[in-house]
N, C-alpha and C positions, 0 to 999 in steps of 0.2 A: 564833318570831315569824311570823305569817301576814300578809304585807303586804296593804295595801288593793288594790293593783293586781293581785296574784295572785288575791285572792278575787273581784274583779270579773271578771277573765278567765275564771275557772272558772264563775261564774254565767252570764255571757253565752254561753259555749259550751254549757252545759247547756240554756239557754233556746232558743237559735237553731240549735245543731248546725251543719250545713253551710250553712244559710241565713245564717249570719254573714257569708259571703262577699258577700252582697248589701247588707250594712250599711256605713255610713260611720261611722268612729270619729274623734272630734275630741278632742285633748288640748291642755293649755296649753303643752306644750313637746315637742320632738322626742324627747328621751330617754325620756319616758314611753311613747311609741309603740313604741320599740325594745324596751323591757322587756315591753310587752304582747305583742309578737310572739314574744318568747322564751318567755313563760309559756304562750302559746297552743300553740306548737310542742311543749311538754312534755306537753300533755294531749290533743291531737287523737288520735283513734283511727284515722282513715283520711285519705287525701289529700283536701285541699280547697284552694280558692283563698283567699288571705289577704284579709281585708276591706280596704277602702281606709282608710288611716290619714293623718290630717292634723293639723297644728297649727291653731289657730284662724285665724292669719294666712294659712296655706296654703289653708285652706278658703275664706276670703273671696276669695283670689286665683283659685282654681280656678273660681269662679262669676262673677267679674267680667269685663266686656268690656274693661276698661282694664288697661294694663300699668303696673306700679309702676316709676316712674323712681327712679334713685339720688339720694342727697342732694345731691351736687355738681351734677348736672344741674338739679335743682329750684332750687338756689341761684342759678345763672346766669340762669334764666328769671325768678325772683322779683326779682333785682337790677335788671334792665332795667325791669320794671314799677314797682318802687319808685322808681327815679330819675325815671321819667316822671311819676308821680303826685305825688311830693313836690317835684319841680322843684329838685333839689339836684345838686351835682357831687361826690357822695361816691364815693370809690374803692371798688373791689370788696373790697380788703383791709380797709377800715374797715367795710364792710357785712357781711362774713363772719359776725361774731359776732351782729349783730342779725338777720341773715337766718336763722340757725339758730333763734333764738328765735321769729321769725315763723312759720317752718315748723312748729315744735312747737305753737304756738298754733293755727294753722289745722288741724293734724292733730287736736288735742283737740276743737276746735270742731266738726269733722265727725263724729268718733267719738261725740260726745255729742249730735249732731243739734241743735245750738244754732241758734236763729234769728239768723243773722249780722247782718242789718240792725238788729235790735233791740239786739244786743250792742254794735255799734260806733256806736250813736247817742249824741250828746252830750246827756245827760239832766239838765240843770241845773234844770229845772222839776219839782217834786215831783208836780204834778197830771198831767204827761205820763207819769210813771211809773205812777201809779194807773190811768190810762186804757189804757196800752199793754199792761201785763202781767197781764191778767185770767186768763191760762192758768197763771200761776205761783202757788205757795203763798204764804201770808202771810210765812212765814219767808224765802223767796227774795226777795220784794219788799222786805222790811225790809233785807236784806243789800245790795241794789242802792241803796236810798235812803241807807243809811249811808255808801256811797262817794261818791255824787254830791252829798250834802249839803255836802261840803267845797268844792264848786266853785261859785263865784259870779263871773260874767263881769266884774263891776266890781272884783273883788278878786283876780284871778288873779295868782299869783306867776310868776316867770320859768319855773320848772320846770313849773308847771301849764299855762302857755301852750304850751310845747314839747310837752307830753303831748297837749293838746287838738288841736294842729295835726296831730300824727301820728294821733291817734284819729279825727279827722274824715276821714282819707284811707284808713284801714284797710279799710273795707268795699269801696271801689272797687278797692283793691289786691287784696283777697281775691277779688272777683268776676272781675276781669280775669285774675288768675292761674289760676283754675279754668277759665275759658273757653278760655284759650290751651292749657292742658294737655289739655282734652277734645278740642280740635280736632286734636290729634296722637295721640289715643287713649292718653294718658298720665295718670297720677294719682299722688298720694301715698296712703299706706295709708288714712287717714281718709276721704279723698275717694272712693276706690274702695268702701270699706265703706258709706258713706252712700248712694251711688248704688245699690248692690246692694239694700240694705234698702228704699229707695224703690221699686225695681222689683218686689221681692217683694210689697210692700203693694198696689201697683196691679195686680198680676197679670201684669206685663210679663215677669217672670222666674219660672220654676218650677224647683224643685230636684227632679231625678229620682233618687230613692233610696227603697228600701223602708223603711229605718229609719236615722235619724241619732242617734248616741249621743254625748252630751257628757259627758266624765268629768274630774272633779277641778278645776273652775274655782272661782274665788273672786270677785275684784272684776271686775264686768262693766261695760263702757261701754254707752252707750245703744244703739249699733248692735247690739252682741251681745245685749242684753236684747230688743230688738225682733225680731231674727232668731230667738232662742229662742222668743219669744211666737208669732211667725207659724208656726213649725214645730209648736209645742205645740198651737195651735188647730186645725191640720190633722191632729193626732195622728200626726205623723211623727217625733217625737223623744222620747228618754229622757234623763234627767239623773241623773247619779250624783255625789254630793258627798262630799268627804273632809274630815272634821272630827272633833272630840271634844266630847262633851256638856259638859265642864267649862267651855269658853268659849262654846259655843253657847247654853246655857241661862242664862248670866249676862248679863243685858241691858246691863251696864256694861263687859263685857270687850271690848276693842277688836279682839281676834283674830276675834271672831264677828260683827263689824259688818256685813259684806256677806253672810256665810253665812246669817244669820237671815232676811234679805230674800230671798235666792235660794231657800231651801227653801219659803218661803211662795209664791213665784211659780211655781217649777218643782219640784214634789214628785218625789221619787225613786220608782222602782218598789220593790216589796217586796224586801228584801235581807237576807241573813244576816250582813252585815258588822257587826262590833261597833264602836260609837262611844263605848265606855267604856274607853278604853285607859290614859289618864293615871293615873286612880285605881286601876284594877285591876292594872296592871303594877307589879312590884317593881323599878322602874328605879333603877339606881345613878347618882347625879348628883354630880359634883364640880366646884366652882368653883376654878380655878387662877389665882392672881394672879402675874404675871411683871413683871419690871422694865423690859422693853423690847418693842418690836414684833417684832424679829427673834428675841428670846428665846423667843417663843411657837413660832416655827417649829422652833427647836432642841428645845424641850420636846416638841413633837409627835412628834419622832423616838422619844423614850422611850415615849410613850403607844402609838404604832403598834406598836413592837417588843413591848410588853406584850400588845397585842391579838392579835398574830400567834401568841402562845403558845397561844391557845385554838383547839384543832384542830376544835372543833365549829362554829366560825364561819368560813364561806368568806370569802376576801379581798374579794370583790365586795360582801359585806354590811358592809363597813367603809368609812367615808367621812371624809375631811378636808374640812370646809366652811370657806371663807374669806369672812368678812364684808368683809374688806379685800383686794381682789384684787391689790393691790400686793405682797402677801406670797407670790405664786405661786412665784417663783424660789427664795427662801429655803426654802420648804416642799419643793420638788422636790429641792433639794440636801440636805435633812435626812431624806429617806425612807431607812429602814434597808435595808441590802444584801440582807437576806433576803426583801424584797418584790420578786419578780421581774417583776410586771406592774403597771403604773400607768396608769390612764386619766384624762386631764385633760379636763374638760368646760368649758373656759374659753378665751377668746381671750387671746393674749399681746400686750400693747401694743407696737405697731410702733415707738414712740418709744424703746424700750429695746433695740432690735436693733442689731447691728453695722452693718447696711446704712444704718440711719437716721443713725448717727454718721458714716458715710462721706459721706452726702449733705450733712450739715451742714458737714463739713470742706471739701467741694467748693465749697459756696456761699461759705464764708469765703475760699477760694482765689481764686474769681472776683472777689470784692470787693477783694482785695489786688492784683489785676493792674494794672501800670502800664507804659506804653510807654516804651521807652528806645531811641531811634534806630529801627531797623527791627524790632526784637524787643520782646517783652513780658517783664517780670520779675514775680516773685511774692515775697511775704514769706517768709522762711525758716521762720517758725513754722508756717504752713499747709503748706509743702512737706514739712518734716520730719514733721509730724503725719500727713500722708497716706502718706508713704513707710513709716512705721512702723505704719500701720493694718493689721490682720490680713489684709484682703482684698488690698490692693495689695502687701503683703509676699509674699503667696502667689503673686501674678502673676509676679514675677521677683525672688526673694529675693536673689540674688547682685548684681543690678544695684541693687536698693533699698539694700543694704548699702553698695555702692561709692559711690553718689550721696550717701548720708547722710554717709559719712566725708569725701567731697570737700567738702561744704558746711561740715562742722564744722572741718576742718583749714584750709580757705582762708577761713574766717570770712565766708562769703557772707551778708550781711544781705538782699540782694535776689538772687533766683535766676533766671537767664535760662532761657527755654523751650528754648533750644538744648541744654541739658544732658540732655534726655530723648528725643532723637531715636532712640536705639538700640532702644527698645521701642515697638511700635505702640500698645499700650494707654496707656502713660505719655505718649507723644507727644500722643495725642488728649486725654488728661486735662489736660495742662498747656498747653492752647490756650485763649486767652481767647475768650469769645463775647459778641456785642454786641447780641443780640436775644433775646426770650423764646422765639421759635420755635426758634432755634439752640440755646438753652440746654436746651430740652425734648428735642431730638434728641440733644444732647450727653450728657445724663443717661441717656437710654434706651440709647445705644450703650455707655456706660460700664458700665451694669448688665448688658447682654448679654455684654460681654467678660469681666467678673468672673465671671458665672454659668458661662460656658464654661470658664474657667481653673480653677474649683472642681471641675469634673467629674474623677472619678478612677476608674481601673480597680481600685484597691485597695478591697476590700469593707469593711474596717474604717474606712477614711477616708471612704468614701462615706456611711456611716451618719451620720457627723457633718456632712458637707457637705450632706446632703439637707435638713436643717433650715435650714442657712444659705441654701441655694438657694430654699427656700420663702419665707424672708424677702424675698429679692431679687425673687422672682416677684411677690409681692403689692405691693411698692413700685413695681415696673415697671408693673403694671397701673394703679396709682393715677396715676402720672405720665402714662402714655399717655392715660388718661381725661381728665385735666386738660387736656392738649394738644388733644385732639379737641374738647372743649367750648369752649375759647377760640376755636378756628377756627370751630366751628359757630355760636356766638353772636356772633362778630365783636366780641369785647370786647378792647380794647387795654389792656394792663396793662404797667407798667414792670417791669424786672427785679427791683427790690427788692420790688415787690408780689408778683411771682411767687414769689420766695423765701419771703415770709411766708405766702402761700396754701399753698405746699408744706409748710411747717412745720406749719401748722394741720391740714392733711390727715394728716400723720404723727402728730400729737398725738391725733387722733380715730380713727385706723385701728387695728383689732384683727386679729391674725393667728390664725386658728383652729388649734387642735391637733387632729390626727386620730389616733385610736387605736381599740382594740377596746372599745366601751362596755359590753360585757356581761361583761368579765373584769377581775380585778385590783382593786387598791386604787383607790377612787374619790376624785378630787380635784376639787372643784367650788365654784362660787359659790353664794350663797344662792338665786338665781333658778332654778338648775338642779336644785334638790332637790325641786321641786314634784312631787307624786304618787309620789315614791320613798321607800321605807322602808329603814332600815339598822339592824342590831342594835347596832353599835358606831359611835359618832360622836365626832369631835373638832371643835369649832367654835372658830375663832380670831377674835380681835378682837371679843370680846363687850363692846365699850365703847360708852357713850353717844356718839352721833354716827357710829358705824360700823354698829350694829344697834340701833335703827333709824337710818337715815341722817338727819341733820339738814338742814334747809334745803329749801325748795321749789325746784323747777326754775325756771330763769330764764324769765320770761314778761312780755309786754307787758300781759297782762290781769291787773289787780290781784286780790288775794285775795277781796275782797267781791263783785266781779263774777263771779269764777269760782264762788264759793259760790252766788250768786244765780241763775246760769244752769245750775247742776248740773254744772259741770265739776270735774275732780279738783283737790284742794287738798292742803296739807301734812297735813291731818287724815286724808285718804284714804291718803296714803303711810305714815303711822304704823300705821294699821290693817292695811294690806297686809303690812308687814314683821312685824307681830305674828302674823298668820296663818301666814306662812312659817315663823316660828320655832316656834310651838307645833305646827304640823302635822309639822315635822321631827322633834320629839322625842317625839311621842305614842305611837309604837310601839317606840322604841329600848329596849335593855336596859342599855346602859352608855354614859353621856354624860360627856364632859369638856368643860367650857366654860372657855376660856382668855381672859383679858383682860390688858391692859397697864396698869400703874400709872404709867407714864412720863407726866409732865406737862410739856409744853413747846409753845410755839407755839399751834397750834389744838387740840392734844390736851390733854384735861383729866385723863386718867388715872382717869376715873370709870367704874365698871362699868355695863353697860346696865340700863335700867329693867326689862328682861325678867328679869334675874337677881334684882332686888329682888322682882319679882312671884313668882317661883318660891320665893324664900326666905321670904316672909311670907304668901303667899296659897295656896300649894300644899301637898299632903300629902307631897311628896318629902322623903326624909331626905337632906339635902344635906351633903356633906363639903366643907369649905373648906381649901385649902392654899396655902402660899406657899413654893415651892421656894427653898431658899437656895443661894447660890453663894459660894465662897470668893474674894472680890474684894479681900482685904487686900493691900496693897502690900508685897511681900516686899523685904527689904533686898537691894540689889544687891550681889552678890559681886564683890569686886575682881578684875580680870583680871590674870593673871600668866602669862607665857609662859616656860616652862622651856627652857633651851638644850639641846635634844636633839641627836642626831647629825646630823639633817638641817639644823638651824639652824647648828650649828658648821661643817658642810661649806660652807654658804652664806657664813658669815663668812670662811672661809679663801679665798674667791674675791677678797677684798680684800687679800690678802697676796702678797708676793714677786713672782713673774713673772705672776700672774693678771691678768685683763683689767679687774678692777674697782678703783675707788679711792674713798675717802670724800672728799666735798667739805666745805668749811667749813660750809655750810648743814646737811649731814647731822650733823656734830658738834654744831652748835648745837641741832638738833632733839633729839638724844639728851639733851643737858643740860636741855632743856625738859621732855621726857617720853620715857623710854626705850621705852614701848609704841608711841607714835606713830612713833618711829624704826623699830621693828620692822615695823609695818604698811607703811611707805613703802619702806624700803630692803632689808628681808629678805623680807617676804611679797609685796612688789611690788604693793600695792593702789593703784590709780590713781583719781583723781577722774574722773567721766565728762566727756567732751568736750561742749562746748556753744558755740553761736554767741554771740560777744560783740557785742551791739548797741552797747554803750558800752565804751570802753577801761578796763580794770580796772588797779589799781596795778602788778601785775607787767608787764603789756604796756606801760604808760607807761614803766616803767624800761627795758625792752628798746629802746623807740623812742629814748629819751634816750641810752643807751649807744651804740647803733648810729650815731646822728647825729654824736656827738662823735668816735667812732672814724674815721668817713669824712672829717670836716673836718680832722683832724690827720694822717691817713694819709700825705699827700704829704710831711710833715715828719718822718716816722719815721727815726731815726738822724741827724737833722740838728738844728742850732740854729734856734730860732724866735724872732724879734725882735718888739718891740712893734709895729713897722710892719706885719709880716706878720699879726699878730693883728687889727690895725685894718682891713687890706684884706679879711680874711675876714669881719669883722663888718659891713662895709659892702656885701658882696656878697650882697644879699638873694636874688637868683636862685639862687645856689649853695646857700644855706641851705635854701631852699624845695625845690629839686631833691633835696637829700640827705634832707630830711624826708619827701618823697613816696616816695622809695626805701625809707626806713625803714618807712613804712606798708605798702608793697608786700610787703616781706619778712617783717616781724614781726607784721603784723596781718591782711592779706589772704592772705598766703602764696601769692603768685602770681609768675609769671615776669616778667622785665624788660620784655618786649614787650607785656604786657597793660596796658590802661588802667585807672586807678583813679579812683574818685570819693569824695572826702572830703566828707561832708555832716553836717548836724545838729550834735549835740554834739561829734562828732569834729573838726569844724572849729574848735571852741573849744579842744580839746586841741592841735590843730595850732598855733594861735596861742600858747598857753601854752608849748609846747615851744620855739617861736622865742624867746620872752622869756628862758627859762632858758638857752638857748644863747648869746644875746647877753650874758647876765650872766656866764657862765663865761668867755667871751672877754674881757670887761672885767676880771674878776678876774685872769685869766692875764697880761693886759697889765701889771698891777702887779708880777707876779713875773718878767716877761721881762727879759732873755733867758734861756732855758733850753733844754736839749737833750731831745728826745723819744727816750727809749731804746726803749720798746716800748708797744704798744696792744693791749688785749684779748688778751694772750698767755696760753696755757695752760701751767701749770708743774706738775711732779710732784716729790714728795719721798717718802722712805721713812723710817719711824720704827721702829727695833727696840724691841720691848717685852719680850722674854725676856732674862734675864741672859746666856744663852749665844748670843743673837743669832739664834736659829733662826727666830723669827717676826718678819717685817718687814712693817709695815702701810703700804699705799699711800694717799697723800693727794694730791689734785690740785685745781686751781682756776684760775679766770680772774682775772688782775689787770687792772683797768680801764686803768690808766696807770702807766707808770714814766718819771720824768723826772730830769734831773740839773741841779742849780742850786748854784752856789757850792761845789762840791766835795762836795755831799751828794746821795745818791740819795733821791728821794721816791717812796714807794709810795702811790698815790692810789686810793681807792675811791669811786665815785660812789653816793650814796644818795639816791633819790628819796622815800623815806619818812622816818620819824623816826629820827634818829641823834644820839647823844650823844658828844661828843669827849672827855669826861672820864671816867676810870675810877678806882676807889678804889685797887686794887692788883691784882697778877697773880692772887692766890688768888681774888679776887671774880669773875674772868672764867671760872672753872671751878666756880662755885657752882651746885649743882643746884637747879633751880626758883627760882633767885634772882629776886626781883621786879625788882631794879635791876641785874641782870647786863648788862654792856655787850656785846651781841652784835656790834655793829659794830667795837668795839675788838678783840675776840677775833679776828674775821675779818681785820682789817687787820694785826695782829701776826703772824698765821699767813702772810699774804702776804709779810711781811718774811722769814720763814723760807724761803718758796718762792724768793725772790730770791737769798738767800744760798746756798741749796742749789744753785742753777743758775749763779750768776755770781760767787760768792765775796763777801768783805767788804772789798774794797780801800778803800772809802769808807764814811763813816757812812751808815746807812740810817734814814730818818725816815718813820714811818707817818703818813698823813694821810687825811682824809675830806672829800670835797666834798658837803656836805649841802645839798640844795635848800631845806630849811627855814631855813637860816642864810645863804643866798646874799645876801640883800638887807640884812643888817645892816652897819652902818658899820665895825665893827671885826672883820670876818670873818677868821678864821685857821683853816686846815685841819689844823694839826698836832695829833695826839693829845696829851693832857695827863693826868698823874696828880695826884690831889688827895685827901688824907685829911683828914676833918673840916673845920676852918675854915682849914687851912693854905693857902698860896698854890699855885696849880696849877704843876706842873713840866712843861714841854714835853718830849716825847720826841723830842729831836734825834737820838738814835742808839739804836736798839733793843737794842744789844749789852748794855747794862746790865740789860736785862730778859730777855735770851735764855735764860739757864740756868734761871731759875725758870719761864719759860714752857714750855720743853721738858719739864721735870719734870712740870708740870701736864698737859701733853699726853700724856706717856707713861702717867701714872696713869689718865687718861681712857680711852685706848685699851686698857689692861690690863683695866679694868673691863668694857668692851664685850665683850672676848673671854673674860672669866672665866666658865667653865661653871657656877659656883656662884651667879652673880648673874643672876636672871631679868629679863626685860623686864617692867616693871610700870607701872601707872597713876601719873600724877602726883597728888600730894595737893592741890595748889593748883588748885582747879576753875576759877579765873579763866583759867588758861592754855587750858582746853578750849573757851572761847567761840569762838575762831577756828580750832579744829582740825577738819579735814575728817572725822576719824574719831570725832567726839564721839558720834554715834548708835550706833556699835558698842559704845562704852563705857557707853551709857545716861547720859551726863552732860548 
């Protein structure tokens, strides 16, 4: 393959030799100029100065007396003029979007040298159109008439009234805007280009150059056409066009729409370049249909790996072209390892960078700031998100971890700024700002500090951090520019508006990648391919809507007026992309055209019209393929954990004099699902900590248990009478004090001297707990007098499970309350959740996966065993449950009862009659747990998995 640019370089050198140094070469993009320099360097025979090389925009700038202002600076100037002319009180935030549209329209207007006063005139009278536009063609006048014919002053709709009001002011806005810019020697691109062409035509400006050579252009705006014409008329310019006859000679082919006109206006010098490549080349073309956008990136890996096997093709002659630039990262991650050099000719969207996410989190943090006394507090969500952000975590990882754990363990819903005083960066970050100026300085200081902290002497780390620092640097410059413009133009904006402007800036900002453009695999967007030829090409997103892109750019100037005044329309855009595509493939040897069949949202899953054209109108022998993937859902294999030596050793830690013991909850877990038991008690897998904004059921139970314990603690070991209970019930201050203490210790996890604030839904929980406490006291009054034997006491028992008594299993647990009444010991368990006081029989309490297995009854009977093991059985022991669900029923009774079928319930007044059978069941259960032949396995009843924290591990 002899590329167009290489051939032109050779011809120009042969024609001009060393005099080429006195020429100016103008290309459509910078990349083409770099490759020209490379090719020239390969063929020069002796030292010479390089010719001046420009892009077309750089060429205009080099000749202009005006300096090009950046977009944001233009928007601020335009905003003030817009407000003044329209007499509206619109915020800059609301104007931002419209302002960008206006700038685009003004730029087009000047690049196409449109008579602005004529364009922005309200032309409701057809006669006025005929009289005014005698310099336009009939087709153009017809387009203008077709638009204004819908406008009749007496029949204006509300939308038309708004449009006409704006339209009547646009010429004055445009004129005043240009006048202000010129007074400061500033301009936008179109304005500078138009003034330059005007100066060339009047002779005010003269281009000093022996020869100006324009190479590889396609769609020209009016300023470019007039510039080319002026230079051609003075015989100072040459024009070289890159095309193929297959679309040039076909008058209906959109790819040649502009080229046909260009060649007529500006003929090329005689050249040996071939323009019959598409038909003459035996190009291999394959259409590849894939089921997703990202799937294309993954498939590109396979294609590039295959291309790399061809040793005759240099890596820089292979290109991955992205019609959808959002696929850049997936593509970069999919490049094979054997590709050692990659050059990316695209900007990376700033909105996807870590520093952009940091700024968004900081904005959310500032919005969440609330004053509490002398200090400010922030929402825990924003604080935790920031502390776990990769940049801030890198600033001080130990402190970030410590603060995170403190917030989680103490359940801080609002986090005080005082928590961050130990680190200077964090201290400044967690400081509220009250003005836009302060906030801008605050962000700049934050980015500076993070940038410095990312610097590293480690070479390996610095390679990674260099990219991160580049992201930070570009965002730093953007914020600094925004701050200076607000001061310069004296525009007062609210903080919320500043946040939104900043977000819009981030959305539109692109961070350029820097690399070696002349080496390695080339990854580029479709615009960057102009004038470059590759032997092997992979094009991604060959879908309708991606290539060509659908939809015209947003504009205040309607389609028919654009068409009438010769400004670019959607028709131009389609023709431009058609040229880009056909020019890209015209000299390639192997082409893979990938498209997605995924159809959702705005994606249709339809392949591009260009593929249909190749398929039905070209002579290419096209191969079509649809790579298949095995996406069948394989049957999930059940998980079974064999009890190996390590697990058996772990189990032995629950025996004899070891420090571990099984709780009643652990045994209940095993009977529910032995695998869940393994994960929690053997493997030690814990659920992640999180801040509870609202009190969950376990915490509610802890608050209730603690409060009752504290209320009855003064009577432990004593008799409590009805009057005592009545006094407690009436002492609201005492109950509230104990409840607050319960919140302090069980929810906020803070010390006694720290102040707590109970607010929101937690205040409701506080009141509910008070009602439950009052109800318990009322119920106990009916049972009084009784003696409080113990409260929240921890008890241990040992159960031998071997016949020789060598293995003794430790079981321990907390008994909520033990009291004595009428010669009977009552073992009471408080249940804040659902609890059934009736069980079928003892065997049912040990039934594996039993849907109706009474867990509360099992637990309470086990507590009876605890009591007897520690205190003996001098009196009958009666198990009971205080179930909050049953508290308010008129016939409340807390004693467990056995009931089979339709028989009458039998109250368990003394557990002795159930003891032997219960111990036998317990021994069998423990023997199974320790049996090395029985693995820990999944439960068959999947309903149990709904509330299991390990359900994801099991894929349930």
